[in-house]
C-alpha positions in Angstrom: -69.5 -61.6 -62.2 -70.7 -64.1 -64.8 -67.7 -66.4 -64.9 -68.6 -69.6 -66.5 -68.0 -73.1 -64.9 -67.9 -75.7 -67.6 -69.5 -79.1 -67.7 -68.2 -82.2 -69.7 -71.5 -83.3 -71.1 -72.4 -80.5 -73.5 -74.1 -81.9 -76.7 -72.1 -82.0 -79.9 -72.8 -79.4 -82.5 -75.0 -80.6 -85.3 -73.7 -79.3 -88.6 -73.5 -79.9 -92.3 -69.9 -79.9 -93.5 -69.7 -77.7 -96.7 -68.3 -79.4 -99.7 -66.4 -76.5 -101.4 -64.2 -77.3 -104.4 -61.3 -74.8 -103.8 -59.7 -75.5 -107.2 -62.7 -75.6 -109.5 -65.3 -73.4 -107.8 -67.4 -70.8 -109.6 -68.2 -67.2 -108.6 -71.7 -68.4 -107.7 -70.2 -70.9 -105.2 -68.2 -68.1 -103.5 -71.4 -66.0 -103.2 -73.3 -69.0 -101.7 -70.5 -69.7 -99.3 -70.5 -66.1 -98.0 -74.3 -65.9 -97.9 -74.6 -69.1 -95.9 -71.9 -67.8 -93.5 -73.6 -64.5 -92.8 -76.9 -66.3 -92.3 -75.6 -68.9 -89.9 -72.5 -67.2 -88.4 -70.5 -70.4 -88.8 -69.0 -72.4 -91.6 -67.3 -75.9 -91.4 -65.2 -77.2 -94.3 -62.5 -79.8 -94.8 -59.1 -79.7 -96.4 -57.9 -83.0 -97.9 -54.2 -82.9 -97.7 -51.4 -84.3 -95.5 -48.7 -81.7 -95.9 -49.1 -78.9 -93.2 -47.8 -76.1 -95.4 -50.2 -76.9 -98.3 -53.0 -77.2 -95.7 -52.1 -73.8 -94.4 -52.1 -72.3 -97.8 -55.5 -73.7 -98.6 -56.8 -72.5 -95.3 -55.5 -69.0 -96.2 -57.3 -69.1 -99.5 -60.5 -70.2 -97.9 -60.3 -67.3 -95.5 -60.4 -64.8 -98.4 -64.0 -65.8 -98.9 -65.1 -64.9 -95.4 -63.0 -61.9 -94.4 -60.0 -59.7 -95.2 -57.2 -57.7 -93.5 -55.3 -60.1 -91.2 -54.7 -59.1 -87.6 -53.1 -60.6 -84.6 -54.5 -60.1 -81.2 -51.5 -60.9 -78.9 -47.8 -61.6 -79.1 -48.5 -64.3 -76.4 -49.5 -66.5 -79.3 -46.7 -68.3 -81.1 -46.4 -69.3 -84.7 -44.9 -72.4 -86.3 -42.6 -71.0 -89.0 -41.3 -74.4 -90.1 -44.7 -75.7 -91.3 -46.2 -72.3 -92.0 -43.7 -70.2 -93.9 -46.2 -68.4 -96.2 -49.2 -68.0 -93.9 -49.5 -65.7 -91.0 -51.3 -67.7 -88.3 -50.9 -68.4 -84.6 -51.2 -71.4 -82.4 -54.3 -71.7 -80.3 -53.4 -71.2 -76.6 -52.7 -74.7 -75.1 -53.7 -76.5 -72.0 -56.4 -75.4 -69.6 -60.1 -74.7 -69.9 -61.0 -71.4 -71.5 -64.4 -69.9 -70.9 -66.7 -68.7 -73.7 -65.6 -65.4 -75.3 -65.6 -63.5 -78.6 -62.1 -63.0 -79.8 -60.7 -59.7 -78.5 -64.2 -58.4 -77.7 -62.5 -56.2 -75.0 -60.7 -54.1 -77.6 -61.5 -51.8 -80.6 -59.3 -54.1 -82.6 -61.8 -56.9 -82.5 -61.8 -59.0 -85.6 -65.0 -59.7 -87.6 -64.1 -63.2 -88.6 -61.9 -65.9 -87.0 -60.9 -69.2 -88.5 -59.4 -72.4 -87.1 -57.7 -75.3 -88.9 -56.6 -78.6 -87.4 -53.3 -79.7 -89.0 -52.9 -82.8 -86.9 -54.4 -84.5 -83.8 -53.8 -87.7 -81.9 -56.7 -90.2 -82.2 -56.9 -90.4 -78.4 -57.1 -86.6 -78.1 -60.2 -86.2 -80.3 -62.6 -86.4 -77.3 -60.5 -83.9 -75.3 -59.9 -80.2 -75.7 -63.2 -79.8 -77.6 -64.0 -76.3 -78.8 -67.2 -74.9 -77.1 -69.4 -72.8 -79.3 -72.3 -70.4 -78.3 -74.5 -68.5 -80.7 -74.8 -65.1 -79.0 -77.9 -64.3 -81.0 -79.7 -67.5 -79.7 -78.4 -66.8 -76.2 -80.0 -63.4 -76.3 -83.3 -64.8 -77.5 -83.5 -67.3 -74.6 -83.2 -64.7 -71.9 -86.2 -63.4 -69.9 -87.7 -60.0 -70.6 -86.4 -58.8 -67.2 -82.9 -59.9 -68.0 -83.0 -58.4 -71.5 -84.2 -55.1 -70.1 -81.4 -54.9 -67.5 -78.6 -56.0 -69.9 -79.7 -53.4 -72.6 -78.9 -50.6 -70.1 -75.7 -52.3 -68.8 -72.1 -52.0 -69.9 -68.6 -53.4 -69.3 -65.5 -51.4 -68.4 -62.1 -52.9 -69.2 -58.7 -51.8 -68.1 -56.2 -53.2 -70.6 -52.5 -53.6 -71.2 -52.1 -54.8 -74.8 -48.9 -55.9 -76.5 -47.7 -53.8 -79.4 -46.4 -55.5 -82.5 -42.9 -56.7 -82.0 -41.7 -55.1 -85.2 -42.8 -51.6 -83.9 -40.7 -51.0 -80.8 -41.9 -47.9 -78.9 -39.5 -45.2 -77.5 -38.5 -45.8 -73.9 -40.6 -44.4 -71.1 -44.3 -43.7 -70.8 -46.4 -41.0 -72.5 -50.0 -40.1 -73.0 -51.6 -41.0 -76.3 -55.0 -41.4 -77.9 -56.9 -43.9 -80.0 -59.6 -42.9 -82.5 -62.3 -45.2 -81.2 -65.5 -44.6 -79.3 -65.3 -45.8 -75.7 -61.5 -45.5 -75.3 -59.9 -43.2 -72.7 -56.7 -42.9 -70.5 -54.4 -44.1 -73.3 -50.8 -44.6 -72.4 -47.8 -45.8 -74.5 -45.4 -47.9 -72.3 -42.1 -48.1 -74.2 -40.4 -49.9 -71.4 -42.7 -52.9 -71.8 -43.8 -52.3 -75.4 -47.4 -52.1 -74.4 -50.3 -49.8 -74.9 -52.5 -49.2 -71.8 -56.0 -47.9 -71.9 -59.6 -48.1 -70.6 -62.4 -49.3 -72.9 -66.1 -49.2 -72.3 -68.6 -51.3 -74.4 -72.3 -52.2 -74.1 -73.0 -55.6 -72.6 -75.3 -56.3 -75.6 -74.0 -55.5 -79.0 -75.7 -55.0 -82.4 -74.4 -57.1 -85.2 -72.6 -54.7 -87.6 -74.1 -56.3 -90.7 -77.4 -58.0 -89.8 -78.4 -55.5 -87.0 -79.8 -58.1 -84.6 -78.8 -58.1 -81.0 -76.2 -60.6 -79.7 -74.2 -61.3 -76.5 -70.5 -61.8 -77.4 -68.1 -60.5 -74.9 -65.5 -61.5 -72.3 -67.8 -61.4 -69.2 -67.8 -65.2 -69.0 -64.1 -65.9 -69.0 -61.7 -66.3 -66.1 -59.3 -63.3 -66.3 -56.4 -65.6 -65.5 -56.7 -66.9 -69.1 -56.6 -63.4 -70.6 -53.6 -61.5 -69.3 -54.3 -58.5 -71.5 -57.3 -57.6 -69.3 -56.1 -56.0 -66.0 -59.6 -55.4 -64.7 -63.1 -56.0 -65.9 -66.2 -54.3 -64.4 -69.7 -55.4 -65.4 -71.9 -52.5 -64.6 -75.5 -53.7 -64.2 -78.2 -51.1 -64.1 -79.6 -52.6 -60.9 -78.2 -53.0 -57.4 -80.7 -55.2 -55.6 -78.9 -58.5 -54.6 -82.1 -60.6 -55.3 -82.5 -59.2 -58.8 -78.8 -59.6 -59.6 -79.0 -63.3 -58.5 -82.1 -63.8 -60.7 -80.2 -62.2 -63.7 -77.2 -64.4 -63.1 -79.3 -67.6 -62.9 -81.2 -66.7 -66.1 -77.9 -66.0 -68.0 -76.3 -69.2 -66.8 -79.3 -71.3 -67.7 -79.3 -69.8 -71.2 -75.6 -70.4 -71.5 -75.9 -74.0 -70.6 -78.8 -74.4 -73.0 -76.9 -72.9 -75.9 -73.4 -74.3 -75.4 -72.3 -77.0 -77.8 -69.0 -78.8 -78.5 -67.0 -79.2 -81.7 -64.8 -82.2 -82.1 -61.6 -81.7 -84.1 -60.3 -84.0 -86.9 -57.2 -83.5 -89.1 -58.2 -81.2 -92.0 -61.3 -79.7 -90.4 -61.7 -76.0 -90.8 -64.0 -73.8 -88.7 -64.9 -70.2 -89.5 -66.9 -68.1 -87.0 -68.6 -64.7 -87.2 -66.8 -63.1 -84.2 -69.7 -60.6 -83.6 -72.2 -63.5 -83.3 -70.4 -66.5 -81.9 -68.5 -67.0 -78.7 -66.0 -69.9 -78.4 -64.0 -71.6 -75.7 -62.1 -74.8 -75.0 -62.3 -77.8 -72.7 -59.1 -79.1 -71.1 -56.8 -81.6 -72.8 -53.5 -83.4 -72.3 -50.6 -81.3 -73.4 -48.5 -84.5 -73.9 -50.6 -85.6 -76.8 -50.4 -84.3 -80.3 -52.7 -81.4 -81.2 -51.9 -78.8 -83.8 -54.6 -76.2 -84.1 -54.1 -72.8 -85.7 -56.2 -69.6 -85.6 -56.4 -66.7 -88.0 -58.2 -63.4 -87.4 -59.7 -61.2 -90.1 -60.5 -57.6 -89.2 -63.3 -57.0 -91.8 -66.1 -59.0 -93.5 -65.8 -59.5 -97.2 
C-alpha cells in the first residue's frame, strides 16, 4: 500500500565521523560512544586497515559497544569465510533497489542494532548503490495530526515463511508449533523445506524500547519481491474512505521524501544503526564492479 518509489537526488547525510581509538580507549570513551548512539540512533566510524580479516575483527569489537547476542535474519545471505574466518557476518544482498525498511521488523526476532562495514569498493562505484537512511522518529514528527491519529490505530499483518538455521534440521513433515511472542499465531514447522511458517501482527507505529518515543520503522515501504520471507503483507488502516486513504498516502510519501538521505561508502567506513529508530535501503548499482559490504545484527542493546 505504501511501497516506496525511489529518486536519485536525495541529499547526502550530514554527519560527524566519530574518532574512536579502539586500542587505547578508556571506559569513559565507551560510555560516551553508547550515549551518543542512543541519543542519535546512528554512529559512523572508520577502521584504518587494509587486511579484510583484521578489519572484520575490529568491526566485531566495535559492535560490542553498541549491542550483544549476534543473530542472523536469513540463510539467503551468504558469508565470506575466506576473509572472515573469525567473525560471523553476512553479505549485504546485492544488485537492485531495496526500499526503506527496519531489519526483520516483520518478525519477533528483530535485532536492536545493525552494523555495516565496507571492506572494499571500486572508486567508480562510490556514487552508486548508496545506502538510504530514514530516521523513523523524525518521519513520525513530520506527519499531520490526521495521519498520526489514523496510524496509531492501524496495524500490519504478515504471513511469513522463515528459514530455520541450517545447523538445526527439522524432522520431515509439517506439524503445529508455537512461539512465545505477542502477536504470533498459526505457527507451523515445515521440516520438508526447513522453514517455520506463522502469522505476525504488529502496530504500524512502534514505541522505542529504550527511549519510549514513537517511531515508524517497518516493512510497509518495501517491494515484497525483495523480501522472500514475507508471503503476504496487509496494512490495516482504521479508515476505509478512499479520499482519506489517498490523503494519508500523500502525507506519508511527502514525509518519506523529506526525511530520506543517502550514505556514500568508502573502504573502512563503519555504520551502526538503531534498528528500532532507523530504516535503511539501497539504491541500485553495477554488480560487475567491486563492492564488499557486510552486515551484522545484534539482538539486544548493551
